[in-house]
C-alpha positions, 0 to 999 in steps of 0.5 A: 938158606931160602924157602925150599921150593919143589916143583914136583909135588904129590897129589896131597902136597898139591892140595896145600897150594892156592893162589891168593893175595898177600892179605889172604895169605896173612889171614890164613897164617893167623888162622893156621897158627890159632888152630895149631897152637892153643897159646896163640892169641890175636888182638889190636884195634878193630881186629875183631868184628871189623877184621882190621883196617886192611881185613887181615884178621877178617873172620877170625873172631867169628871162627875162633871166638873173642878169647882168641881174636879180640879188639882193644882200646885205642892205646898202643902202649897198652896193647904191647904192654898187655902182650908182654905180660901174656908172653911172660906167662906162656901165651904167644900174642900176635898184635896189630898196629893199625899203621906204622906211625900209630905204633910209635906210642908203643915204642918205649914198651918195644925198646925197654921191655920187648927187646930186652927181657930175654937179655935181662933174665939171661935167657930165663924168660923168653918173649914169643911175641909178634908185632904186626905193622903195616908200613910204607907208601903206595896207597895214597894215605895221609900223614901218619899212614905211610911211614917207613920206621923200620930203621928204629926197630932194626937198630934195636938189639933183641928184635927180629925184623922181617918184611915179606914181598910175596904172598908165599913169604907173607904166609911162611914168614908169619908162621915162622915168626909166631913159632919163634921164642923171641920177639919179631917185628913183622912189617907188612908192605901195605902196597902189596896187600892185594898182590896175588901169588901162589902160596904153598902152606906146606912150605916153611921159612927160616927167619934171618935169611934173604932169598934170590928173587932173580938171577943176573950177572951184571948188577945186584939190586938189594931190596925188601918189602914193596921195593922188591917188585920194583926191583923186578920191574927194573930188571925186566926193563934193563934186560931189554937194554942188554943188562942182566940184573940180579934181585935179592929180596933181603926180607930179614932186616935183623938179623941180616943175611950177610952170606947171601947178600955178600955172595950175590954182590961178589958175583956181579961186582955192582950193587944198588940198594932200594928202599922207600924210607928216607936214606939218612941213617937208614936200613939202606945205608946199613946195607950199603955199609955192610956190602962195602965192608965185605965186598970192596975188592970185588966192586967195580963201582961204589954201591948206590942207594935209591931211597925216599927223600929225607923229608916227612912222607909226601901228601897223597898227590905227591907220593909218586915223586917221593917213592923210588921208581924205575927211572931213578933205579935205572939212573943209579945203575947207569952210574956204575962204571960200565966202561971198567972191568970188574 
């Protein structure tokens, strides 16, 4: 399933629609969750008076008080450990890690406790906990500020891992994550924080689903996070060259929506996976493998990947060489055996 969209809205439904940035959509989702559920608490480094490094929590402390949105010491393991205790006792904590690599000191807590507590208790104790993590490049950040560590979380059984690519998904997926009885790693593409789009706060999202971002018949691009707008840009360029490109926003890295992805690739017979993270042992390689296993007899060419390089993230002045771009994706598309019938 994908987010339900209905262009015919009543006057009252239209009141729920606003154009906003992804950052504002996330802020609105947190505010609405706090207002609708007294058990929701938001905390992390500088999320209170400052409103977070990217101002995602701006105004929440002033509006709802320090009991609902508050600052913590600079200790990521302690932040997540505290959230585990809160979740065990009936609260719904939403914690922020300032940057992707800053979350690594809390990784032991995530793997050993957040992901395993439900299994350890045979479902007797759930873990309604959301860990928000800004990730990816495109902002000219220095070392430790532009990592893409999604493979670590997607590899960990017991975690739901999602990443929005639009303001609408940012709002709807975060509301769904906060409502989930189980832990969610919510990866926010920093590059897209200031992109704008229409947000309907009455729409809901289902965790674990992909969405078709653009229809096409010749090749399927599979992407998530900041790679989705890139895929859409590639589709526009390819259309001018006479190729019809389908774009699938994977958005749920775990669980993975095999049904939507498989149907999409079978319909075109060709596929390219796009991701910012290094390609080796990555989410991109897992997607590639799943498509091969399920679509082999439908493929006209091997599934290609366009990813970051297998190196630490590049310095700010070099990141445009490191990140996938339109030309690299078009080059991959050109290798897909266009002289053969599907």
